[in-house]
C-alpha positions in Angstrom: 0.0 0.0 0.0 2.8 2.4 0.9 4.6 1.6 -2.3 1.5 2.5 -4.4 1.1 5.7 -2.5 4.7 6.7 -3.1 4.3 5.9 -6.8 1.1 7.9 -7.0 2.8 10.9 -5.3 5.8 10.6 -7.6 3.6 10.4 -10.7 1.7 13.6 -9.6 5.0 15.5 -9.0 6.4 14.3 -12.4 3.2 15.5 -14.1 3.3 18.9 -12.5 7.0 19.3 -13.3 6.5 18.4 -17.0 3.4 20.6 -17.2 5.2 23.5 -15.7 8.2 23.1 -18.0 5.8 22.9 -21.0 3.9 26.0 -20.0 7.0 28.3 -19.4 8.2 28.6 -22.9 9.6 32.1 -23.5 11.3 33.4 -26.6 12.0 36.7 -28.5 9.4 37.6 -31.1 10.1 35.9 -34.4 9.7 37.8 -37.6 9.1 35.8 -40.9 9.3 37.5 -44.3 6.9 35.4 -46.3 8.7 36.5 -49.5 11.9 34.7 -48.6 12.5 31.4 -50.5 12.5 29.2 -47.4 8.9 30.2 -46.7 7.5 29.6 -50.2 5.4 26.7 -49.0 3.4 29.1 -46.8 2.0 30.8 -50.0 -0.2 27.8 -50.5 -3.3 27.1 -48.4 -2.4 24.2 -45.9 1.3 24.8 -46.6 3.7 24.6 -43.6 7.3 25.1 -42.6 9.4 24.2 -39.5 11.3 27.0 -37.8 13.4 27.4 -34.7 11.8 28.8 -31.6 9.6 27.7 -28.7 10.6 24.7 -26.7 11.3 22.2 -29.5 10.7 24.3 -32.6 7.6 25.7 -34.3 5.4 24.6 -37.2 3.9 27.5 -39.1 0.7 26.4 -40.8 -1.1 28.4 -43.5 -4.7 27.8 -42.7 -6.0 29.8 -45.7 -6.7 33.3 -46.8 -4.5 35.4 -44.4 -4.6 33.0 -41.5 -1.5 31.4 -40.1 -1.1 29.2 -37.0 2.1 28.7 -35.1 2.2 25.4 -33.2 4.8 24.3 -30.6 6.5 21.1 -31.7 6.8 19.7 -28.2 4.2 17.0 -27.6 1.9 17.8 -24.7 2.0 14.2 -23.6 5.8 14.1 -23.0 7.2 17.6 -23.8 10.7 16.7 -22.6 11.1 13.6 -24.8 13.6 13.6 -27.7 10.9 13.7 -30.3 9.3 16.6 -32.1 5.8 16.8 -33.5 5.8 16.9 -37.3 3.4 16.9 -40.1 2.5 13.4 -41.2 3.7 12.3 -44.6 0.1 12.4 -45.8 -0.1 16.1 -44.8 -3.4 15.4 -43.1 -2.4 15.6 -39.4 0.5 16.2 -36.9 2.2 13.2 -35.3 4.7 12.5 -32.5 6.4 9.3 -33.5 7.6 8.6 -29.9 4.2 8.3 -28.3 2.1 8.0 -31.5 -0.1 10.9 -30.5 -1.8 12.6 -33.4 -3.2 16.1 -33.7 -5.5 18.1 -35.9 -3.8 20.5 -38.4 -6.7 22.9 -38.0 -6.6 23.5 -34.2 -3.9 21.2 -32.8 -6.4 19.2 -30.8 -5.5 15.5 -30.0 -7.0 13.0 -32.4 -5.3 9.8 -31.3 -2.7 8.3 -29.0 -2.2 9.1 -25.4 -2.0 13.0 -25.6 -4.9 14.6 -23.8 -4.1 18.3 -24.5 -3.8 20.3 -27.7 -0.5 21.5 -29.1 0.3 25.0 -27.9 -0.5 27.7 -30.4 1.5 30.9 -30.3 0.0 34.3 -31.2 0.6 35.3 -34.8 0.2 38.7 -36.5 0.3 39.3 -40.2 1.2 42.7 -41.6 1.6 42.6 -45.4 4.1 39.9 -46.1 5.6 39.9 -42.6 4.4 37.3 -40.0 5.2 37.9 -36.4 5.1 35.1 -33.8 5.2 35.9 -30.1 5.6 33.6 -27.1 2.0 34.4 -26.1 0.1 31.1 -25.9 -3.4 31.6 -27.2 -5.0 28.2 -26.3 
């Protein structure tokens, strides 16, 4: 009984620590010039690119029209693992190959696997052909 209680307490502490680490991402504002060659995929609806920033990197996803979403690449199930969330080869969803959690491209919500929380979305602001991404989490 005592062993189970110790395991339970340790599990709670580990969860709190990983949640705290995941929620304290801070970085300088990122400016992306959408005219640069490395961002050409973002000119197409449902185009995406990987950039540095955040905890494990950021996926910029062009939702359509003038709407861009910036997703954190750290999986909310195990944010400190060695894996990064990426767009699946089918380009239909995001996946973390370590825990096999999958997420919606449209809002980052979990669609399969053990993850219970959505991917973090960072605030984006489009001005002409300049996209700014801040560390403000909007979900």
